[in-house]
C-alpha atoms as one frame of an Amber mdcrd trajectory, in Angstrom:
protein
  84.361 -28.994  -7.241  85.052 -25.781  -5.469  81.945 -24.762  -3.528  83.483
 -21.378  -2.688  82.657 -20.261  -6.247  78.990 -20.859  -5.520  78.704 -19.523
  -2.152  75.421 -17.771  -1.502  74.632 -17.688  -5.181  71.576 -19.484  -6.713
  73.020 -21.810  -9.214  71.319 -23.425 -12.436  71.434 -27.179 -12.392  73.338
 -27.441 -15.550  74.481 -30.993 -17.204  78.128 -29.378 -16.535  77.339 -28.939
 -12.794  75.940 -32.519 -12.737  79.231 -33.721 -14.250  81.315 -31.817 -11.704
  79.406 -33.036  -8.671  80.823 -35.653  -6.437  79.918 -39.184  -7.422  80.568
 -42.041  -5.045  79.636 -45.422  -3.535  77.948 -44.437  -0.490  77.894 -46.596
   2.767  75.010 -48.582   1.796  76.962 -49.488  -1.490  74.591 -47.395  -3.834
  75.903 -45.195  -6.497  75.168 -41.786  -5.310  75.248 -38.206  -6.994  75.888
 -35.333  -4.369  74.380 -31.981  -5.398  74.199 -30.679  -1.880  74.365 -27.097
  -0.868  74.428 -25.222  -4.249  71.187 -23.152  -3.598  69.721 -24.918  -6.590
  66.134 -23.336  -7.147  64.857 -25.681  -9.764  65.336 -29.649 -10.504  66.253
 -29.656 -14.175  68.588 -31.427 -16.541  68.657 -34.511 -14.629  68.753 -36.534
 -17.997  72.512 -35.698 -17.878  72.861 -38.408 -15.162  72.008 -40.929 -17.682
  70.210 -43.036 -15.101  73.489 -44.189 -13.462  72.667 -43.417  -9.829  70.652
 -45.132  -6.958  70.855 -42.018  -4.890  70.483 -38.499  -5.682  71.390 -35.892
  -2.872  69.842 -32.500  -3.379  69.885 -31.552   0.226  70.368 -27.963   1.279
  69.346 -26.140  -1.775  66.434 -23.718  -2.641  64.182 -26.223  -4.463  60.432
 -25.316  -4.069  58.842 -28.041  -6.188  59.702 -31.678  -6.426  59.363 -32.175
 -10.226  61.513 -31.885 -13.199  62.551 -35.482 -13.229  62.724 -37.615 -16.658
  62.354 -41.239 -16.439  65.037 -42.418 -14.165  64.392 -46.155 -13.344  67.451
 -46.859 -11.205  66.829 -44.047  -8.618  65.947 -45.662  -5.299  66.586 -42.704
  -2.785  66.052 -39.116  -2.860  67.660 -36.869  -0.202  65.904 -33.543  -0.343
  66.159 -32.229   3.207  66.535 -28.499   4.009  64.991 -27.177   0.827  61.782
 -25.047   0.473  59.667 -27.512  -1.059  55.922 -26.878  -1.105  54.542 -28.968
  -3.792  55.312 -32.507  -4.953  54.366 -33.025  -8.693  52.050 -35.932  -9.628
  54.653 -36.987 -12.262  57.156 -38.224  -9.575  55.817 -41.850  -9.523  56.025
 -42.168 -13.173  59.585 -40.410 -13.448  61.009 -42.298 -10.438  59.195 -45.697
 -10.241  61.831 -47.459  -8.150  61.867 -45.022  -5.173  62.268 -46.814  -1.945
  63.234 -43.789   0.349  62.382 -40.070   0.154  63.842 -37.819   2.861  62.009
 -34.327   2.833  63.073 -33.297   6.457  62.929 -29.422   6.909  60.735 -28.453
   3.930  57.424 -26.392   3.664  54.859 -29.240   2.789  51.648 -28.118   4.425
  48.736 -30.380   3.663  47.939 -33.937   4.078  46.652 -34.168   0.453  50.217
 -33.144  -0.794  51.403 -36.583   0.390  48.869 -38.577  -1.589  51.242 -38.744
  -4.686  53.548 -41.077  -2.520  50.730 -43.750  -2.500  51.511 -44.407  -6.136
  55.150 -45.330  -5.310  54.628 -49.115  -4.786  58.222 -49.873  -3.596  58.301
 -46.790  -1.188  59.128 -48.086   2.358  60.916 -44.994   4.018  59.784 -41.464
   4.246  60.601 -38.521   6.321  58.548 -35.415   6.646  59.845 -34.106   9.961
  60.099 -30.476  10.322  57.342 -29.904   7.679  54.060 -28.134   8.594  52.175
 -31.155   7.587  53.822 -33.327  10.279  52.231 -31.310  12.859  48.641 -31.843
  11.714  45.964 -33.980  13.493  46.060 -37.570  12.487  49.052 -37.069  10.219
  50.858 -40.187  10.974  47.647 -42.289  10.773  46.845 -40.643   7.470  50.376
 -41.507   5.891  50.093 -45.086   7.123  46.612 -45.347   5.560  47.637 -43.948
   2.232  50.883 -45.697   1.931  50.389 -49.211   3.384  53.786 -50.660   2.286
  55.694 -47.994   4.197  57.813 -49.584   6.917  59.367 -46.287   8.480  57.954
 -42.921   8.937  59.956 -40.101  10.195  62.756 -42.515  11.393  60.220 -44.404
  13.411  59.132 -47.993  12.470  55.480 -48.243  11.829  54.054 -50.704  14.399
  51.149 -53.167  13.599  49.037 -51.293  16.378  49.504 -48.127  14.292  48.317
 -49.896  11.189  45.391 -51.213  13.057  44.536 -47.733  14.520  44.832 -46.127
  11.095  42.551 -48.841   9.502  39.966 -48.487  12.457  40.173 -44.483  12.213
  39.724 -44.561   8.207  36.726 -47.002   8.409  34.947 -44.948  11.014  32.585
 -41.852  10.237  35.048 -39.323  11.310  37.806 -40.844   9.483  35.724 -40.740
   6.267  34.833 -37.168   7.105  38.560 -36.540   7.466  39.146 -37.893   4.045
  36.637 -35.624   2.498  38.177 -32.672   4.070  41.641 -33.695   2.760
């Protein structure tokens, strides 16, 4: 696919573009569809993938909302770093029930409650929110650990048992309960 034709233009994610994108077996032996760097503004027409991929790479686009997925049972990994995502749809867990890894590094997610939707992804073990405003908030890491107990790695750092205990202790306390109300 000749990216020169798409340089600095916003590109609609059409079934034709999806068919033209690189498809390969990645280093972890997953089938991956690479839709990287097209300045795509909206996730759409993903039914054209016919649920044949384990990993969807939408890195370096102009996506603002994480939504627009039909039911894709096979997808285990979403790569969405370097977009402009501010909102995560409540439909993500229903549309992508097998998600194990979500990489949202360098986006614009700003509030702790924006991450609550990930609690419904029962298989989610890896999450990256580095370089999002939310990752600089007080108690961010402990909040995420509390909300997504099955998570093993957050922001490329393994979650330690001590952090799980600190999270449990914080959110059982009065100040933790107040924090949950504020969120």
